[in-house]
C-alpha positions as CSV (number, residue, x, y, z in Angstrom):
1,M,-12.4,-3.9,-1.7
2,T,-12.6,-3.7,-5.5
3,L,-15.2,-3.0,-8.1
4,K,-15.6,-1.1,-11.4
5,F,-17.0,1.9,-9.5
6,L,-14.1,2.1,-7.1
7,K,-11.5,2.1,-9.9
8,L,-13.3,5.0,-11.6
9,F,-13.8,6.8,-8.3
10,I,-10.2,6.5,-7.3
11,L,-9.0,7.8,-10.7
12,V,-11.0,10.9,-10.1
13,V,-9.6,11.3,-6.6
14,A,-6.1,10.7,-7.9
15,F,-6.2,13.5,-10.4
16,S,-7.8,16.0,-8.0
17,F,-5.9,15.1,-4.9
18,V,-8.9,15.9,-2.7
19,S,-11.7,13.7,-1.3
20,C,-14.9,13.9,-3.3
21,S,-18.0,11.7,-3.3
22,T,-21.7,12.0,-3.8
23,Q,-22.3,10.0,-0.7
24,S,-23.5,11.8,2.4
25,K,-20.6,10.2,4.4
26,Q,-18.1,11.9,2.1
27,E,-20.0,15.2,2.4
28,N,-19.6,14.8,6.2
29,N,-16.0,14.0,5.6
30,E,-15.6,17.4,3.8
31,T,-17.5,19.4,6.3
32,T,-15.9,18.1,9.5
33,A,-13.3,20.7,10.3
34,T,-12.6,20.2,14.0
35,N,-9.1,18.7,13.4
36,N,-6.8,20.5,11.0
37,E,-3.5,19.1,12.2
38,K,-2.0,15.7,12.5
39,V,-2.9,14.0,15.8
40,Y,0.1,11.6,15.8
41,S,3.8,11.3,15.2
42,H,5.3,8.6,13.0
43,V,6.6,5.6,15.0
44,D,10.4,5.5,14.8
45,W,10.4,2.0,13.2
46,A,8.5,3.3,10.1
47,K,11.2,5.8,9.1
48,N,13.0,3.4,6.8
49,A,10.3,0.7,6.5
50,N,8.7,-1.0,3.5
51,I,5.4,-2.9,3.5
52,Y,4.5,-6.4,2.3
53,E,0.8,-7.4,1.7
54,V,0.0,-10.9,2.9
55,N,-2.9,-12.7,1.2
56,V,-3.3,-15.4,3.9
57,R,-5.9,-17.4,2.1
58,Q,-3.8,-17.8,-1.0
59,Y,-0.3,-17.8,0.5
60,T,0.0,-21.5,1.3
61,K,-1.8,-24.7,0.6
62,E,-3.1,-24.6,4.2
63,G,-4.1,-21.0,4.0
64,T,-3.4,-20.5,7.7
65,F,-1.5,-18.1,10.0
66,A,0.7,-21.0,11.1
67,A,1.6,-22.0,7.5
68,F,2.4,-18.4,6.6
69,Q,4.6,-18.1,9.7
70,E,7.0,-20.5,8.1
71,H,7.7,-18.0,5.4
72,M,8.5,-15.1,7.8
73,P,12.2,-15.8,8.3
74,R,12.6,-15.8,4.5
75,L,10.8,-12.4,4.3
76,Q,12.8,-11.0,7.1
77,Q,16.0,-12.0,5.3
78,M,14.6,-10.4,2.1
79,G,14.3,-7.1,4.1
80,V,10.6,-6.9,4.7
81,D,9.6,-4.6,7.6
82,I,5.8,-4.3,7.9
83,L,3.5,-7.3,7.3
84,W,0.0,-6.2,6.2
85,L,-2.4,-9.1,6.7
86,M,-5.6,-8.9,4.6
87,P,-8.7,-9.2,6.7
88,I,-8.4,-11.8,9.4
89,H,-12.1,-11.9,10.4
90,P,-14.7,-14.6,9.7
91,V,-16.2,-14.1,6.2
92,S,-20.0,-13.7,6.0
93,E,-22.0,-16.5,4.4
94,K,-25.2,-14.6,3.6
95,N,-25.0,-13.0,0.1
96,R,-21.4,-14.1,-0.3
97,K,-19.8,-14.1,-3.7
98,G,-18.2,-17.3,-4.9
99,G,-17.5,-20.3,-2.8
100,M,-15.4,-18.7,-0.1
101,G,-16.6,-15.1,-0.3
102,S,-14.7,-11.9,0.1
103,C,-12.6,-11.4,3.2
104,Y,-13.9,-7.8,3.1
105,A,-17.4,-9.0,4.0
106,V,-16.8,-9.1,7.7
107,Q,-19.0,-11.4,9.9
108,D,-17.6,-10.4,13.3
109,Y,-15.0,-7.7,14.0
110,Q,-13.8,-9.3,17.2
111,K,-13.2,-12.9,16.0
112,V,-10.6,-14.7,13.9
113,N,-11.5,-16.4,10.6
114,P,-11.4,-20.1,11.6
115,D,-10.1,-21.0,8.2
116,F,-6.9,-19.1,9.2
117,G,-6.6,-20.6,12.6
118,S,-7.2,-19.5,16.2
119,L,-6.6,-16.3,18.1
120,D,-3.6,-17.9,19.6
121,D,-2.3,-18.6,16.1
122,L,-2.6,-14.9,15.3
123,K,-0.8,-14.0,18.6
124,N,2.0,-16.4,17.7
125,L,2.4,-14.8,14.3
126,V,2.6,-11.3,15.8
127,N,5.0,-12.5,18.5
128,K,7.2,-14.2,15.9
129,A,7.2,-11.1,13.7
130,H,8.3,-9.0,16.6
131,E,11.1,-11.4,17.4
132,L,12.3,-11.1,13.8
133,G,12.2,-7.3,14.0
134,M,9.1,-7.0,11.8
135,H,5.7,-5.4,12.6
136,V,2.2,-6.5,11.8
137,I,-0.8,-4.4,10.7
138,I,-4.2,-5.9,9.9
139,D,-6.8,-4.9,7.3
140,W,-9.8,-3.1,8.7
141,V,-13.1,-2.7,6.9
142,A,-14.9,0.1,8.6
143,N,-17.4,1.2,5.9
144,H,-19.5,-1.9,5.7
145,T,-20.2,-5.4,7.1
146,G,-21.3,-8.7,5.8
147,W,-25.0,-9.4,5.8
148,D,-24.9,-11.9,8.7
149,N,-22.9,-9.7,11.0
150,L,-24.5,-9.7,14.4
151,M,-24.8,-5.9,14.2
152,I,-27.5,-6.2,11.6
153,E,-29.7,-8.3,13.9
154,Q,-28.9,-6.5,17.1
155,H,-28.5,-2.9,15.8
156,P,-30.2,-2.4,12.5
157,D,-30.2,1.4,13.2
158,W,-26.4,1.3,12.8
159,Y,-26.8,0.8,9.0
160,T,-27.7,3.1,6.1
161,K,-31.3,2.6,4.9
162,D,-33.2,3.6,1.8
163,S,-36.5,5.4,1.6
164,L,-38.3,2.2,2.3
165,G,-36.3,1.4,5.4
166,N,-34.2,-1.3,3.8
167,I,-30.5,-1.6,4.7
168,M,-28.4,-0.6,1.7
169,V,-25.2,-1.7,0.0
170,P,-22.7,1.1,-0.3
171,A,-24.2,3.7,-2.6
172,G,-23.1,3.7,-6.2
173,T,-21.4,0.3,-5.9
174,D,-22.0,-3.3,-6.9
175,W,-20.9,-4.6,-3.5
176,T,-24.0,-6.8,-3.0
177,D,-22.2,-8.9,-0.4
178,V,-21.9,-6.1,2.1
179,A,-24.2,-3.7,4.0
180,D,-23.4,0.0,4.5
181,L,-22.7,1.4,7.9
182,N,-24.2,4.7,9.0
183,Y,-21.5,6.9,10.6
184,E,-24.1,9.4,11.9
185,N,-24.7,6.8,14.6
186,Q,-22.4,7.5,17.6
187,E,-23.1,4.1,19.2
188,M,-21.8,2.3,16.1
189,R,-18.7,4.5,16.0
190,E,-17.9,3.7,19.6
191,Y,-18.3,-0.1,19.0
192,M,-16.0,0.2,16.0
193,I,-13.3,2.0,17.9
194,Q,-13.6,-0.5,20.8
195,S,-13.1,-3.3,18.2
196,L,-10.0,-1.5,16.8
197,E,-8.7,-1.3,20.4
198,Y,-9.4,-4.9,20.9
199,W,-6.8,-6.2,18.5
200,V,-4.1,-3.9,19.8
201,K,-4.8,-5.1,23.4
202,E,-5.5,-8.7,22.6
203,A,-3.0,-9.5,19.8
204,N,-0.5,-6.7,20.2
205,I,-0.7,-5.7,16.5
206,D,1.1,-2.6,15.4
207,G,-1.6,-0.8,13.4
208,Y,-4.1,-1.0,10.6
209,R,-4.6,-0.8,6.8
210,C,-8.0,0.7,6.4
211,D,-10.2,-0.3,3.5
212,V,-11.7,2.5,1.4
213,A,-10.9,4.9,4.2
214,G,-12.3,7.9,2.4
215,F,-15.8,6.4,2.6
216,V,-15.7,7.0,6.4
217,P,-15.7,10.5,7.9
218,T,-12.2,11.8,8.7
219,D,-13.2,12.8,12.3
220,F,-13.9,9.2,13.1
221,W,-10.4,8.2,12.0
222,I,-8.9,11.1,14.0
223,N,-10.8,10.0,17.2
224,A,-9.9,6.4,16.6
225,R,-6.2,7.3,16.1
226,K,-6.1,9.2,19.4
227,R,-7.6,6.2,21.2
228,L,-5.3,3.7,19.6
229,D,-2.1,5.7,20.2
230,A,-3.1,5.9,23.9
231,L,-2.7,2.2,24.0
232,K,0.6,2.1,22.1
233,P,2.1,4.1,19.2
234,I,0.8,2.5,16.0
235,F,1.0,2.8,12.2
236,M,-2.0,3.5,10.0
237,L,-2.4,3.2,6.3
238,A,-5.4,4.5,4.4
239,E,-6.6,3.0,1.2
240,W,-7.3,6.4,-0.3
241,E,-5.5,9.4,-1.7
242,S,-6.3,12.7,-0.1
243,K,-4.4,15.1,2.1
244,D,-7.0,15.4,4.9
245,L,-6.7,11.7,5.8
246,L,-3.0,12.3,6.7
247,N,-4.2,14.1,9.8
248,A,-5.1,10.6,11.1
249,F,-3.1,8.2,8.9
250,D,0.7,7.8,8.6
251,M,0.4,6.9,4.9
252,I,-2.0,7.0,1.9
253,Y,-2.0,5.2,-1.4
254,G,-0.2,6.5,-4.4
255,W,-3.0,5.5,-6.8
256,D,-2.3,8.3,-9.3
257,F,1.4,7.4,-9.7
258,H,0.5,3.8,-10.1
259,H,-1.9,4.5,-13.0
260,R,0.8,6.7,-14.5
261,M,3.3,3.9,-14.4
262,N,0.8,1.6,-16.1
263,E,0.3,4.2,-18.8
264,I,4.0,4.6,-19.4
265,A,4.5,0.9,-19.6
266,Q,1.8,0.6,-22.2
267,G,3.2,3.5,-24.3
268,K,0.3,5.8,-23.4
269,A,2.4,8.3,-21.5
270,T,6.0,9.5,-21.2
271,T,8.3,10.7,-18.4
272,V,6.5,14.0,-18.6
273,S,3.7,12.3,-16.7
274,I,6.1,11.7,-13.8
275,D,7.2,15.3,-13.8
276,E,3.6,16.4,-13.6
277,Y,3.0,14.0,-10.7
278,F,5.8,15.2,-8.6
279,S,4.9,18.8,-9.2
280,K,1.5,18.0,-7.7
281,V,3.1,16.2,-4.8
282,D,5.4,19.1,-4.0
283,S,2.5,21.5,-4.0
284,T,0.1,19.3,-2.1
285,Y,1.9,17.3,0.6
286,N,4.4,18.1,3.4
287,A,7.9,16.6,3.5
288,D,6.8,14.2,6.3
289,D,3.7,12.8,4.6
290,Y,4.1,9.2,3.6
291,I,2.7,7.9,0.2
292,M,2.8,4.2,-0.6
293,Y,3.9,3.1,-4.1
294,F,3.4,-0.3,-5.8
295,T,3.3,-2.2,-9.0
296,S,0.7,-4.6,-7.7
297,N,-1.7,-5.3,-4.8
298,H,-4.7,-7.6,-4.3
299,D,-7.0,-5.3,-6.1
300,E,-4.8,-4.8,-9.2
301,N,-3.8,-8.4,-9.4
302,S,-7.3,-9.9,-9.2
303,W,-9.3,-7.4,-11.2
304,N,-7.0,-5.4,-13.5
305,G,-4.3,-7.9,-14.3
306,T,-0.9,-9.2,-13.1
307,V,2.0,-6.8,-13.1
308,F,3.2,-8.4,-16.3
309,E,-0.2,-8.0,-18.0
310,R,-0.3,-4.3,-17.2
311,M,3.4,-3.5,-17.4
312,G,5.0,-6.2,-19.5
313,N,8.7,-5.9,-19.8
314,A,8.6,-2.6,-17.8
315,A,7.7,-4.4,-14.6
316,E,11.1,-4.4,-13.0
317,A,11.9,-0.8,-14.1
318,M,8.6,0.3,-12.4
319,A,9.5,-1.7,-9.3
320,V,12.8,0.1,-9.1
321,L,11.1,3.4,-9.5
322,S,8.5,2.6,-6.8
323,A,11.3,1.6,-4.4
324,T,13.5,4.6,-4.8
325,I,11.3,7.7,-5.1
326,P,10.3,9.4,-1.9
327,G,7.7,7.1,-0.3
328,M,7.2,3.6,1.0
329,P,7.3,0.7,-1.4
330,L,4.8,-2.2,-1.2
331,I,5.3,-5.8,-2.4
332,Y,2.3,-8.0,-2.9
333,S,2.3,-11.7,-2.0
334,G,4.1,-13.7,-4.7
335,Q,5.8,-10.9,-6.5
336,E,9.2,-12.3,-5.4
337,A,8.2,-15.6,-7.0
338,K,7.3,-13.6,-10.2
339,L,3.6,-14.2,-9.7
340,N,2.1,-14.2,-13.2
341,K,-1.5,-15.1,-12.6
342,R,-4.6,-13.3,-11.3
343,L,-5.4,-14.8,-7.9
344,A,-9.1,-15.7,-7.5
345,F,-10.7,-13.4,-5.1
346,F,-13.6,-15.5,-3.9
347,E,-12.0,-19.0,-4.1
348,K,-8.9,-20.8,-3.0
349,D,-6.0,-20.2,-5.4
350,E,-2.6,-21.0,-4.0
351,I,0.6,-19.1,-4.9
352,D,3.4,-21.2,-6.4
353,W,6.6,-20.7,-4.4
354,S,8.7,-23.2,-6.3
355,I,10.9,-20.6,-7.9
356,L,11.8,-17.3,-6.2
357,A,12.9,-15.7,-9.4
358,L,12.8,-12.1,-8.1
359,E,13.7,-12.6,-4.5
360,D,17.2,-11.3,-4.9
361,F,16.0,-8.3,-7.0
362,Y,13.5,-7.2,-4.2
363,S,16.0,-8.0,-1.5
364,K,18.6,-5.6,-2.9
365,L,16.0,-2.8,-3.2
366,L,14.6,-3.3,0.3
367,H,18.0,-3.5,2.0
368,L,19.2,-0.4,0.2
369,K,16.2,1.5,1.4
370,K,16.8,0.3,5.0
371,E,20.5,1.0,5.0
372,N,20.9,4.2,2.9
373,K,19.4,7.2,4.7
374,T,18.7,9.1,1.5
375,L,15.9,6.6,0.7
376,W,14.2,6.8,4.1
377,N,10.6,7.9,4.4
378,G,9.3,11.4,4.8
379,S,11.6,14.1,6.1
380,E,14.0,11.4,7.3
381,G,15.1,10.8,3.6
382,G,16.4,13.0,0.8
383,S,14.3,14.9,-1.6
384,L,14.1,13.9,-5.3
385,I,16.2,16.1,-7.6
386,K,15.6,15.3,-11.3
387,V,18.7,15.0,-13.5
388,S,18.3,16.4,-17.0
389,D,19.4,14.3,-19.9
390,E,19.3,14.5,-23.6
391,A,17.2,11.3,-23.9
392,E,13.6,12.2,-23.2
393,N,12.7,8.6,-22.3
394,I,15.1,8.4,-19.5
395,F,14.0,9.4,-16.0
396,A,17.0,10.0,-13.8
397,F,17.2,11.5,-10.3
398,V,19.4,12.0,-7.3
399,R,18.5,11.7,-3.6
400,E,21.0,12.8,-1.0
401,K,21.0,12.8,2.8
402,E,24.1,13.7,4.9
403,E,26.9,11.5,3.5
404,N,24.5,9.2,1.7
405,K,23.6,9.5,-2.0
406,V,21.7,7.5,-4.5
407,V,21.5,8.0,-8.3
408,V,18.7,6.3,-10.2
409,I,18.7,6.1,-14.0
410,I,15.7,4.3,-15.7
411,N,14.9,3.8,-19.4
412,L,11.2,4.2,-19.5
413,S,10.9,3.0,-23.1
414,D,11.1,-0.1,-25.2
415,K,14.1,1.3,-27.1
416,E,17.8,1.3,-26.1
417,Q,18.9,4.6,-24.6
418,I,22.2,6.2,-23.7
419,F,22.4,8.3,-20.5
420,K,24.7,11.3,-20.7
421,T,24.8,14.3,-18.4
422,K,26.9,17.3,-17.6
423,N,25.0,17.9,-14.4
424,Q,27.7,17.8,-11.7
425,I,25.2,16.7,-9.1
426,V,25.7,13.1,-10.2
427,F,29.5,13.2,-10.5
428,G,31.3,10.8,-8.2
429,D,32.2,7.2,-7.4
430,Y,29.4,4.7,-6.7
431,I,28.6,1.1,-6.3
432,S,26.0,-0.4,-8.7
433,L,23.2,-2.0,-6.7
434,F,22.5,-4.9,-9.0
435,T,26.0,-5.7,-10.3
436,Q,28.0,-4.7,-7.1
437,T,30.6,-3.1,-9.4
438,N,32.3,0.3,-9.1
439,V,30.9,3.0,-11.3
440,A,32.4,6.5,-11.8
441,L,30.3,9.3,-13.2
442,N,31.8,12.4,-14.7
443,S,31.3,14.8,-17.6
444,D,32.5,12.1,-20.1
445,S,30.4,9.3,-18.7
446,S,27.7,7.5,-20.7
447,I,25.6,4.6,-19.6
448,K,23.9,2.4,-22.2
449,L,20.5,1.2,-21.0
450,K,18.6,-1.7,-22.7
451,P,14.9,-1.3,-23.2
452,W,13.3,-0.8,-19.8
453,G,16.8,-1.0,-18.3
454,Y,17.9,0.7,-15.1
455,Q,20.9,1.6,-12.9
456,V,20.8,2.2,-9.2
457,L,24.1,3.7,-7.9
458,S,24.8,4.4,-4.3
459,R,27.4,5.6,-1.8
């Protein structure tokens, strides 16, 4: 869910690394202190996984599960692990925005959007993904519903109301197409958890990506996670950036880092900003906490610009950075086809798949992550060790795990740079990821990097 308020709000959260909000639900989130430890263990298949966001409506001409399923073997070959499906539920008609409305305005939590197909079509998609060795999580909108959701008619007490008794939109937002849920109501909480359980039982999905998760009390997520894991071990992604949610979620968003990459690409910041970010990460998070990094997603693409609008010629360099630092990389629908338009959010706007210009680029990055243990997630991977260099616009680092090693050297400027180092940690013989040539690094080595150029060396 995106709006001007959310962008501002997340920026504040990103710099503070704590949950904060004026809403009573956020205050409840802060005061709930019954669970101070993680209530789950990461599923084994997530340890070297990446994630791919599927915009079902825009992915194909048909905009259906069945049509998207035809792309899945290609994605599997590209190295994709987790398929995140944007909301699969019927879209509310009352107060909808645009011709087709937002898929984040849910009409019924226990039904499939008929535009996408049937429940059996969803089951077939999940089964096919499992056959291909991939996993499926679906988008969950817990904070609010559409205005014609049956809950409004049958249970108006489940919603937040103003002083006149009118159901409200989420406070401080312009989300006029949705109605705010009241998490002080225990019956509503139970219904929501049962609905979460429904899709695991009925469609055998592997988890959830949860929209504006920080707008919902953390203790709800903790209880939901316990109930879901009792059915089968799952994977949970929170669209938020705060430490407390990691007690219920496997992974949170790296919004702060994303904004820093945009600023560097636009010449508004330098590599110092990256140093500052990882200093915060080291002091805030545990080694086994997962953070998701990305150059684009549905929010950024539709509202803030394509990756090329925001990052220009730095787009590939930032994708390399996102895929090699400690964390899980996300690819948004169409990035492998070099998507260079803002997809309409409330209308049909098909992705052009005629040229997969960056498929090989992403494939190399994803397969390296899967195969080289040093790039695995959390404590399964190697820590980031920065490599000092005379050129201030170069960000270089090493990650090492057991016999595996990766050296990443990125020119984060629009000027040619030369990488030289006397740091012995990088010395050795490697294979260049993108040229598949042998590269030896020693005290006499130098690597010329074109503007926004990069080298990924591994062994």
